[in-house]
Backbone bond lengths (Angstrom), bond angles and torsions (degrees), N, CA, C in turn:
res aa  C-N    CA-C-N  psi(-1)  N-CA   C-N-CA  omega(-1)  CA-C   N-CA-C  phi
1 M - - - 1.436 - - 1.528 110.83 -
2 W 1.310 117.80 -38.09 1.439 119.43 -179.49 1.507 110.11 -64.43
3 P 1.295 123.95 141.50 1.452 129.79 12.45 1.521 113.40 -95.71
4 F 1.291 118.27 17.61 1.459 120.48 -173.30 1.521 113.48 -90.84
5 G 1.288 119.04 -7.06 1.461 122.06 178.75 1.508 109.55 -166.55
6 R 1.329 115.55 166.15 1.449 116.73 178.46 1.515 110.57 -90.48
7 R 1.276 113.48 153.24 1.447 120.94 179.18 1.525 108.87 -74.42
8 A 1.306 117.32 136.16 1.461 121.18 179.49 1.528 109.89 -70.75
9 K 1.335 116.11 145.90 1.459 119.98 177.41 1.513 109.25 -70.52
10 P 1.299 116.51 139.82 1.462 119.31 176.10 1.522 110.96 -61.81
11 A 1.302 116.32 156.28 1.461 121.58 -177.74 1.522 111.87 -57.84
12 L 1.333 117.93 -37.83 1.454 121.28 -179.59 1.529 110.65 -62.31
13 G 1.316 117.03 -43.58 1.464 121.18 178.66 1.516 112.54 -63.32
14 K 1.316 116.67 -40.61 1.468 120.54 178.44 1.519 111.02 -65.21
15 R 1.335 116.33 -42.44 1.461 120.16 178.08 1.527 110.50 -62.99
16 G 1.318 116.44 -39.53 1.455 120.55 178.47 1.518 112.36 -64.59
17 E 1.313 117.15 -42.91 1.471 120.06 178.94 1.522 111.00 -65.38
18 R 1.317 116.71 -37.76 1.466 120.72 177.59 1.539 109.52 -63.80
19 A 1.333 117.02 -43.57 1.463 120.90 178.39 1.527 110.92 -64.24
20 A 1.327 117.20 -39.39 1.467 121.20 179.11 1.526 110.64 -64.74
21 R 1.334 116.80 -43.15 1.468 120.27 177.93 1.524 110.81 -58.21
22 K 1.330 116.47 -48.89 1.467 120.84 -179.36 1.526 110.67 -60.95
23 F 1.325 116.59 -42.74 1.451 121.45 -179.50 1.527 111.01 -62.19
24 L 1.320 117.01 -47.86 1.465 120.62 -178.57 1.527 111.63 -65.97
25 K 1.327 116.79 -37.92 1.470 119.73 177.06 1.521 110.78 -63.07
26 R 1.331 116.97 -40.64 1.473 120.17 177.93 1.525 111.20 -63.41
27 K 1.314 117.46 -28.15 1.468 121.69 177.02 1.528 111.53 -80.33
28 G 1.324 117.58 -0.56 1.456 121.19 177.56 1.512 115.17 93.78
29 M 1.322 117.22 8.36 1.460 119.84 179.58 1.526 110.23 -86.18
30 K 1.308 115.69 147.25 1.466 121.69 178.13 1.524 108.13 -103.26
31 I 1.326 116.92 125.63 1.461 121.36 179.86 1.528 108.45 -80.46
32 L 1.324 116.13 121.80 1.460 121.78 -179.74 1.527 111.94 -94.90
33 A 1.326 117.03 -34.91 1.469 120.60 -178.19 1.524 109.51 -154.51
34 E 1.321 114.72 150.69 1.459 121.92 176.31 1.520 108.31 -124.54
35 N 1.316 116.37 138.42 1.462 122.26 178.40 1.531 112.07 49.05
36 F 1.324 115.79 50.86 1.461 121.46 178.45 1.523 109.00 -69.31
37 R 1.318 115.86 121.91 1.463 121.46 179.66 1.525 109.11 -120.76
38 C 1.324 114.07 141.17 1.455 120.18 178.13 1.527 106.80 -150.23
39 P 1.325 117.97 174.69 1.466 119.51 -179.99 1.535 113.80 -60.40
40 R 1.325 117.43 -20.13 1.461 120.37 -176.16 1.529 114.10 -94.80
41 G 1.320 117.68 -11.39 1.455 119.29 -179.01 1.514 112.69 156.21
42 E 1.331 114.82 -160.91 1.464 121.11 -176.06 1.518 109.01 -143.46
43 V 1.338 115.11 143.60 1.467 122.09 176.26 1.520 106.95 -127.08
44 D 1.337 116.61 131.15 1.460 120.15 -177.90 1.518 112.33 -65.09
45 L 1.329 117.25 -51.12 1.466 121.63 -179.67 1.522 109.71 -138.12
46 I 1.328 114.87 142.36 1.454 120.91 171.40 1.518 105.34 -120.71
47 A 1.320 115.86 125.06 1.460 120.38 -173.64 1.524 110.65 -132.04
48 F 1.311 113.87 157.75 1.455 122.55 179.14 1.522 107.11 -110.51
49 D 1.326 117.25 119.24 1.462 121.94 -177.79 1.522 109.12 -102.80
50 R 1.316 115.63 102.35 1.458 120.78 -178.91 1.530 112.26 -81.07
51 S 1.325 117.05 -14.09 1.465 119.85 -176.53 1.526 112.05 -68.67
52 T 1.313 117.96 -17.04 1.467 121.40 -179.56 1.528 112.15 -88.51
53 R 1.324 116.74 -2.73 1.468 121.93 -173.76 1.525 112.71 -53.41
54 A 1.327 118.05 -47.48 1.467 121.25 -175.84 1.522 112.58 -69.36
55 E 1.325 116.79 -34.33 1.460 120.46 -175.14 1.523 112.73 -82.06
56 T 1.323 116.18 -60.51 1.468 120.25 -171.97 1.523 113.40 -126.01
57 G 1.299 117.84 0.84 1.457 120.99 -175.38 1.517 109.80 102.46
58 E 1.300 116.06 170.90 1.462 120.60 -177.22 1.530 110.58 -70.00
59 T 1.325 114.62 149.23 1.458 120.79 -172.37 1.517 111.17 -129.54
60 I 1.325 115.59 134.83 1.452 121.24 171.93 1.534 106.63 -100.91
61 C 1.333 115.65 131.78 1.468 121.42 -174.39 1.523 110.26 -115.64
62 F 1.298 115.24 131.71 1.457 122.04 173.83 1.525 105.39 -103.97
63 V 1.338 115.19 117.61 1.456 120.83 -168.02 1.525 111.17 -115.11
64 E 1.316 115.49 126.42 1.460 121.98 172.92 1.520 107.23 -100.23
65 V 1.329 115.96 128.38 1.463 121.68 -179.75 1.527 108.24 -107.12
66 K 1.321 115.99 126.71 1.462 121.63 176.63 1.514 108.41 -121.82
67 T 1.322 115.52 123.95 1.464 121.49 -176.98 1.516 109.64 -121.97
68 R 1.298 115.02 136.74 1.456 121.89 176.33 1.523 108.93 -135.61
69 S 1.306 115.97 156.35 1.463 119.92 176.92 1.527 110.67 -82.05
70 S 1.333 116.67 -16.27 1.458 121.47 -179.67 1.516 109.18 -157.08
71 D 1.319 115.80 151.15 1.463 119.53 173.56 1.526 109.91 -111.38
72 R 1.294 114.55 28.45 1.468 120.98 -176.00 1.531 112.19 -59.05
73 Y 1.322 117.05 -42.36 1.464 120.52 -176.04 1.521 113.31 -99.37
74 T 1.312 116.94 -34.27 1.462 120.39 -179.62 1.525 109.38 -161.64
75 D 1.316 115.97 158.01 1.459 121.06 177.70 1.518 109.66 -75.18
76 P 1.337 117.60 146.91 1.471 119.55 179.30 1.524 113.46 -58.45
77 E 1.331 116.95 -36.16 1.471 119.60 -176.28 1.519 112.83 -66.07
78 S 1.321 117.64 -18.61 1.466 119.54 179.06 1.528 112.02 -69.77
79 A 1.327 117.28 -11.82 1.461 121.02 177.77 1.530 112.14 -78.84
80 V 1.320 118.11 -7.62 1.466 121.48 177.87 1.525 107.07 -88.56
81 D 1.330 114.69 85.61 1.461 121.04 -176.58 1.530 111.37 -87.39
82 A 1.309 116.30 -177.48 1.469 121.70 -176.70 1.531 112.14 -59.83
83 G 1.319 117.66 -39.91 1.460 120.64 178.99 1.515 112.26 -64.59
84 K 1.328 116.45 -42.26 1.467 121.18 179.11 1.527 109.73 -66.02
85 R 1.324 117.30 -42.14 1.465 120.37 178.49 1.530 110.87 -61.00
86 A 1.317 117.23 -41.36 1.467 121.00 179.60 1.531 110.93 -64.21
87 R 1.335 117.54 -41.85 1.470 120.72 178.94 1.528 111.20 -64.74
88 I 1.323 116.78 -39.21 1.468 120.30 178.93 1.523 109.72 -65.76
89 K 1.316 117.68 -42.33 1.468 120.96 179.42 1.527 111.46 -64.03
90 R 1.333 116.99 -39.49 1.480 119.66 177.29 1.524 110.65 -65.19
91 A 1.320 117.43 -41.30 1.476 121.05 178.45 1.529 109.92 -65.68
92 A 1.323 117.30 -37.31 1.467 120.94 178.49 1.532 110.38 -64.81
93 D 1.321 117.14 -42.70 1.470 120.59 177.00 1.522 110.74 -59.28
94 Y 1.322 116.18 -42.78 1.470 121.76 179.22 1.529 109.81 -62.28
95 Y 1.324 117.04 -46.21 1.471 122.04 -179.36 1.531 110.44 -61.38
96 L 1.319 116.63 -46.49 1.462 120.54 -176.80 1.524 112.45 -69.59
97 A 1.334 117.30 -33.42 1.464 120.84 -178.86 1.522 111.92 -63.89
98 G 1.298 117.51 -28.33 1.461 121.24 -178.35 1.508 114.77 -91.01
99 R 1.329 117.99 7.04 1.457 120.88 -175.64 1.532 110.76 -134.89
100 A 1.305 115.70 104.81 1.469 120.48 179.93 1.528 110.62 -64.95
101 A 1.322 118.22 -29.86 1.461 121.82 -178.85 1.528 112.05 -65.73
102 A 1.331 117.31 -19.83 1.467 121.02 -179.16 1.521 112.04 -79.44
103 E 1.320 116.75 -9.19 1.460 120.33 -179.30 1.522 109.47 -64.42
104 G 1.312 116.11 133.28 1.460 120.96 179.19 1.519 114.26 90.97
105 L 1.324 117.55 -6.95 1.456 120.60 177.94 1.523 110.22 -84.37
106 N 1.308 116.12 148.59 1.459 120.73 171.07 1.520 107.89 -74.81
107 V 1.314 116.93 149.85 1.465 121.88 179.79 1.529 107.91 -118.55
108 R 1.328 114.79 135.20 1.459 120.58 -179.59 1.524 109.20 -137.86
109 F 1.322 115.70 146.67 1.457 121.83 178.04 1.524 108.23 -115.64
110 D 1.326 115.95 117.69 1.461 122.72 -177.22 1.515 110.62 -113.64
111 V 1.314 115.18 160.21 1.460 122.31 171.15 1.515 107.10 -126.99
112 V 1.325 116.59 133.77 1.458 121.67 171.47 1.518 106.41 -111.97
113 S 1.318 114.39 117.67 1.457 122.84 -178.00 1.527 108.40 -102.16
114 I 1.325 116.19 126.82 1.461 120.09 -177.12 1.517 110.01 -128.90
115 V 1.313 114.70 131.42 1.459 121.48 172.32 1.518 106.24 -116.79
116 M 1.317 115.91 119.74 1.462 120.74 179.22 1.528 108.20 -81.74
117 A 1.305 115.30 110.53 1.461 120.63 -179.45 1.524 110.18 -70.60
118 T 1.314 116.01 162.35 1.470 120.23 -178.82 1.521 111.81 -65.06
119 D 1.345 117.72 -24.41 1.470 120.16 178.17 1.525 112.45 -82.23
120 G 1.337 117.32 1.12 1.458 121.41 177.09 1.516 114.19 91.39
121 Q 1.332 117.80 -9.58 1.455 121.17 179.49 1.528 109.55 -86.86
122 P 1.327 117.31 123.14 1.468 119.15 -179.56 1.526 111.87 -74.40
123 Q 1.310 115.69 141.84 1.464 122.48 172.26 1.525 105.40 -99.19
124 V 1.321 116.05 111.03 1.459 121.64 -172.32 1.518 110.42 -107.00
125 K 1.323 116.13 133.09 1.461 122.56 174.59 1.525 107.90 -128.11
126 H 1.332 115.42 120.66 1.467 121.62 179.98 1.521 108.16 -101.09
127 I 1.325 115.94 120.28 1.453 121.81 178.89 1.527 106.87 -108.50
128 A 1.323 115.69 96.51 1.459 120.93 179.90 1.520 109.55 -75.51
129 D 1.318 116.10 142.85 1.463 122.77 179.41 1.535 110.23 54.59
130 A 1.322 115.45 48.51 1.470 122.08 -175.36 1.525 112.75 -68.36
131 F 1.336 116.25 -30.06 1.478 119.27 179.15 1.506 110.81 -155.51
């Protein structure tokens, strides 16, 4: 199909992103965008963390979600290598440049690591300020 269309996300990845969204919402974060794509890269979730307001001010979070069916060999978050981090940062710069309202906000890069257990319940680990 490429270069005429994008490849669909596998079902496991979609389930992981859905679990990450629910998890972050339960933590009080507001989801601003999902699967943000731009010429500079892609970000799975962009969220607004109001819980940091009292300490350091409001924070916008660019979240990479990594989902695996097992962590037998390695943790899902280990797949966020230097190249992936650079692409996420470039996409974040692009997103922020187009929004005057984002001026003055703190910026944070998080990773949500998900392992889908055999019973169907995801094991979610949120790594705030991962890079």
